[in-house]
C-alpha positions in Angstrom: 28.7 -65.7 134.8 31.0 -66.7 137.9 33.4 -69.3 137.5 32.4 -72.7 139.2 34.9 -72.3 142.4 38.1 -74.7 143.4 40.7 -74.7 145.4 44.5 -74.0 144.1 45.9 -77.4 142.9 42.7 -78.9 142.4 41.7 -81.7 141.4 44.2 -84.2 141.8 45.7 -85.6 139.0 43.4 -87.7 136.9 45.4 -90.8 136.2 46.2 -91.0 139.9 42.4 -90.7 140.6 41.6 -93.1 137.8 44.0 -95.8 139.1 43.0 -95.2 143.1 39.2 -95.9 141.4 40.8 -99.1 139.7 42.2 -100.2 143.0 39.0 -99.6 144.8 37.0 -101.3 142.5 38.9 -104.6 142.4 38.8 -104.8 146.2 35.3 -104.3 146.1 34.1 -106.7 143.2 36.3 -109.3 145.0 34.2 -108.8 148.0 30.9 -109.1 146.1 32.5 -112.2 144.5 33.2 -113.6 148.2 30.0 -112.7 149.2 27.8 -114.4 146.3 29.7 -117.3 146.9 28.3 -117.7 150.2 31.3 -116.8 152.1 32.1 -114.4 155.3 35.3 -112.9 154.1 38.0 -111.8 156.4 40.5 -108.8 155.3 42.8 -111.7 155.0 40.4 -113.4 152.3 39.3 -110.3 150.8 43.5 -109.4 150.4 44.1 -112.5 148.8 41.3 -112.5 146.2 41.8 -108.9 145.2 45.6 -109.5 144.8 46.3 -106.9 147.6 47.9 -106.2 150.6 45.6 -105.5 154.0 47.1 -102.2 154.2 45.8 -101.2 150.7 42.4 -102.5 151.8 42.6 -100.2 155.0 43.9 -97.1 152.8 40.4 -97.4 151.2 38.0 -99.3 153.8 38.7 -98.1 157.4 36.5 -101.0 158.5 35.7 -104.6 157.4 32.0 -103.7 158.0 32.3 -100.6 155.6 33.9 -102.7 153.0 31.2 -105.8 153.3 28.4 -102.6 153.0 30.1 -101.2 149.8 30.3 -104.7 148.5 26.5 -105.7 149.4 25.6 -102.3 147.3 27.8 -103.5 144.3 26.1 -106.6 144.5 22.7 -105.0 144.1 23.7 -101.9 142.2 21.7 -101.4 138.9 23.6 -100.8 135.7 24.0 -97.1 135.5 26.2 -96.6 132.7 24.0 -99.1 131.0 21.2 -96.8 131.3 23.0 -93.8 130.5 24.3 -95.5 127.0 20.7 -96.7 126.7 19.6 -93.6 126.7 20.9 -93.2 122.6 21.8 -89.5 123.4 24.8 -87.7 122.6 23.7 -84.8 124.6 25.3 -84.3 128.0 22.1 -82.8 129.6 20.2 -85.7 128.1 22.7 -88.4 129.5 23.3 -86.5 133.1 19.2 -86.9 133.2 19.3 -90.2 132.2 22.2 -91.0 135.2 19.6 -88.8 137.8 16.6 -91.2 136.7 18.4 -94.4 136.9 19.6 -93.7 140.8 16.1 -92.3 141.4 14.6 -95.3 140.1 16.5 -97.7 142.4 16.8 -95.2 145.3 14.0 -97.0 147.2 16.0 -100.2 147.9 19.7 -98.3 148.1 18.7 -95.5 150.3 18.7 -97.3 153.4 21.9 -98.7 152.7 23.3 -95.6 151.7 22.6 -93.6 155.1 24.3 -96.5 156.8 27.6 -96.0 154.5 27.3 -92.1 154.9 27.4 -92.9 158.9 30.3 -95.1 158.7 32.6 -92.8 156.3 31.4 -89.9 158.8 32.3 -92.3 161.8 35.7 -93.7 160.3 39.1 -92.8 161.8 40.8 -90.2 160.3 42.7 -91.8 156.8 45.2 -90.2 154.6 44.5 -87.9 151.2 42.4 -88.6 148.8 38.6 -89.8 148.2 36.9 -92.1 150.9 34.1 -93.2 148.8 32.2 -92.4 145.7 34.0 -93.4 143.2 31.2 -95.3 141.3 29.3 -92.0 141.3 32.4 -90.0 139.7 32.8 -92.7 137.1 28.9 -92.2 136.0 29.3 -88.6 136.0 32.3 -88.8 133.7 30.5 -91.2 131.4 27.6 -88.8 131.2 29.7 -86.0 130.7 32.1 -87.5 127.8 30.6 -85.4 124.8 31.3 -82.1 126.6 35.2 -83.3 127.6 36.7 -82.1 124.5 35.0 -78.3 124.7 35.5 -78.0 128.1 39.3 -79.2 128.7 40.9 -80.9 131.5 40.4 -78.6 134.0 37.0 -77.4 133.7 35.8 -80.7 133.1 37.3 -82.0 136.5 35.7 -78.8 138.3 32.4 -80.1 136.6 32.4 -83.3 137.8 33.3 -82.4 141.5 30.2 -80.0 141.3 28.1 -82.3 139.7 29.0 -85.0 142.5 27.6 -82.4 145.2 24.0 -82.8 143.6 23.9 -86.2 142.4 24.2 -88.9 145.0 22.6 -90.5 148.2 23.3 -86.8 149.9 21.0 -85.0 147.5 18.5 -87.6 148.2 18.6 -87.6 151.7 18.2 -83.4 152.2 15.3 -83.3 149.6 13.7 -85.9 151.5 14.6 -85.1 155.1 14.9 -81.4 154.8 12.3 -80.3 152.1 10.0 -83.4 152.4 9.8 -84.0 148.5 8.7 -87.1 147.0 11.1 -89.3 144.6 10.0 -87.6 141.3 9.9 -84.3 142.8 13.8 -84.9 144.3 14.6 -86.2 141.0 13.2 -83.4 138.8 14.9 -80.8 141.2 18.1 -82.8 141.0 18.1 -83.1 137.3 17.7 -79.2 137.3 20.6 -78.1 139.4 22.7 -80.8 137.1 22.0 -79.2 133.9 22.2 -75.8 135.5 25.8 -76.5 136.4 26.5 -78.4 132.8 25.2 -74.9 130.9 27.2 -72.6 133.4 30.5 -74.7 132.7 29.9 -74.5 128.5 29.1 -71.0 129.2 32.8 -70.5 130.8 33.7 -72.2 127.9 32.5 -69.8 125.5 29.7 -72.5 124.2 26.2 -71.5 123.4 24.2 -73.7 125.8 21.5 -74.2 123.2 23.9 -75.9 120.8 24.1 -79.4 120.5 27.3 -81.1 122.8 
């Protein structure tokens, strides 16, 4: 079975990536708190609330609109990690299926905002290296895959997370709705099947029988 492709030197160091996600999350959560309090926050207000500099905020969010939209999504976001954990499944495939189901259930409310956030990301001016968005998605995927992290090892685990990030999220639903004309249930089934195939491929590369418990 072919290896899941990756560029030499990828992925970025996990510790650094985790720190970036924590910083980004702190900015979004501070913005969400300000919005929940009825404020119309400026970049200065958000920087003070998150205890970061204006420059740090612009590193992650090229525009205030993008940050406010991301914070709005944070405020309305369902607890995906809770859905994964409440599945009661130790198997990574079942946990990924629970993740996709939870995303699908909230898609009617979040997809319009997701489309807008995708557009803002595409239209944003060039910025430095590193992800421009998607830290929640990566965290959810990593949580779902915890049972297979030890058997895959760091490199294969990171490649699998990257592969799953391509098939789990708004972009996948947009393609299946707009390009394929699928219903929400059909899209969920298709995404779940693709995700499980990627997990099985990664386990096979690691010499693990796909039918064995994780």
